[in-house]
C-alpha positions as a Python dict, from the first residue, in 0.01 Angstrom:
ca = {
    (1, 'M'): (0, 0, 0),
    (2, 'S'): (89, -319, -176),
    (3, 'W'): (34, -376, -546),
    (4, 'L'): (-242, -624, -463),
    (5, 'G'): (-431, -355, -272),
    (6, 'I'): (-398, -117, -566),
    (7, 'V'): (-532, -382, -804),
    (8, 'V'): (-827, -454, -575),
    (9, 'V'): (-909, -82, -551),
    (10, 'L'): (-892, -41, -929),
    (11, 'V'): (-1116, -343, -990),
    (12, 'A'): (-1363, -216, -729),
    (13, 'L'): (-1373, 127, -895),
    (14, 'Y'): (-1430, -30, -1236),
    (15, 'L'): (-1715, -245, -1105),
    (16, 'A'): (-1869, 51, -920),
    (17, 'I'): (-1871, 255, -1241),
    (18, 'K'): (-2030, -36, -1430),
    (19, 'V'): (-2300, -81, -1165),
    (20, 'A'): (-2372, 293, -1156),
    (21, 'G'): (-2404, 297, -1535),
    (22, 'A'): (-2647, 6, -1529),
    (23, 'V'): (-2856, 171, -1257),
    (24, 'L'): (-2868, 498, -1450),
    (25, 'K'): (-2972, 311, -1764),
    (26, 'L'): (-3256, 143, -1574),
    (27, 'V'): (-3367, 478, -1432),
    (28, 'M'): (-3370, 632, -1779),
    (29, 'W'): (-3581, 346, -1918),
    (30, 'A'): (-3821, 383, -1625),
    (31, 'L'): (-3855, 754, -1702),
    (32, 'V'): (-3920, 681, -2069),
    (33, 'L'): (-4190, 425, -1984),
    (34, 'L'): (-4344, 660, -1729),
    (35, 'G'): (-4352, 940, -1986),
    (36, 'L'): (-4511, 715, -2248),
    (37, 'Y'): (-4777, 605, -2003),
    (38, 'W'): (-4840, 965, -1898),
    (39, 'F'): (-4898, 1070, -2260),
    (40, 'L'): (-5084, 761, -2385),
    (41, 'A'): (-5303, 672, -2084),
    (42, 'P'): (-5577, 927, -2157),
    (43, 'Y'): (-5606, 808, -2519),
    (44, 'M'): (-5627, 443, -2417),
    (45, 'G'): (-5879, 492, -2135),
    (46, 'L'): (-5632, 401, -1860),
    (47, 'P'): (-5632, 575, -1522),
    (48, 'P'): (-5398, 876, -1492),
    (49, 'L'): (-5092, 858, -1270),
    (50, 'F'): (-5160, 1176, -1074),
}
Protein backbone atom coordinates (compact mmCIF):
# COMPACT_ATOMS: atom_id res chain seq x y z
CA MET A 1 0.00 0.00 0.00
CA SER A 2 1.33 3.42 -0.82
CA TRP A 3 1.59 6.22 1.71
CA LEU A 4 -1.22 8.05 -0.09
CA GLY A 5 -3.54 5.08 0.45
CA ILE A 6 -2.66 5.00 4.14
CA VAL A 7 -3.38 8.73 4.47
CA VAL A 8 -6.74 8.32 2.70
CA VAL A 9 -7.69 5.43 5.01
CA LEU A 10 -6.73 7.42 8.11
CA VAL A 11 -8.71 10.47 6.99
CA ALA A 12 -11.71 8.27 6.17
CA LEU A 13 -11.54 6.65 9.63
CA TYR A 14 -11.33 10.05 11.30
CA LEU A 15 -14.34 11.34 9.36
CA ALA A 16 -16.32 8.16 10.07
CA ILE A 17 -15.71 8.57 13.80
CA LYS A 18 -16.78 12.22 13.63
CA VAL A 19 -19.97 11.36 11.73
CA ALA A 20 -20.79 8.52 14.14
CA GLY A 21 -20.30 10.87 17.08
CA ALA A 22 -22.61 13.46 15.55
CA VAL A 23 -25.28 10.84 14.84
CA LEU A 24 -25.07 9.52 18.40
CA LYS A 25 -25.37 13.06 19.75
CA LEU A 26 -28.51 13.62 17.67
CA VAL A 27 -29.97 10.33 18.88
CA MET A 28 -29.31 11.28 22.49
CA TRP A 29 -31.00 14.67 22.04
CA ALA A 30 -33.98 12.95 20.41
CA LEU A 31 -34.24 10.61 23.39
CA VAL A 32 -34.08 13.54 25.81
CA LEU A 33 -36.83 15.41 23.95
CA LEU A 34 -38.94 12.26 23.73
CA GLY A 35 -38.55 11.69 27.46
CA LEU A 36 -39.49 15.29 28.26
CA TYR A 37 -42.58 15.04 26.09
CA TRP A 38 -43.51 11.72 27.68
CA PHE A 39 -43.33 13.21 31.17
CA LEU A 40 -44.80 16.66 30.44
CA ALA A 41 -47.55 15.84 27.91
CA PRO A 42 -50.15 14.74 30.49
CA TYR A 43 -49.64 17.93 32.52
CA MET A 44 -49.96 20.16 29.46
CA GLY A 45 -53.02 18.43 28.01
CA LEU A 46 -51.17 17.06 24.99
CA PRO A 47 -51.94 13.64 23.52
CA PRO A 48 -49.80 10.77 24.86
CA LEU A 49 -47.28 9.06 22.60
CA PHE A 50 -48.43 5.50 23.23
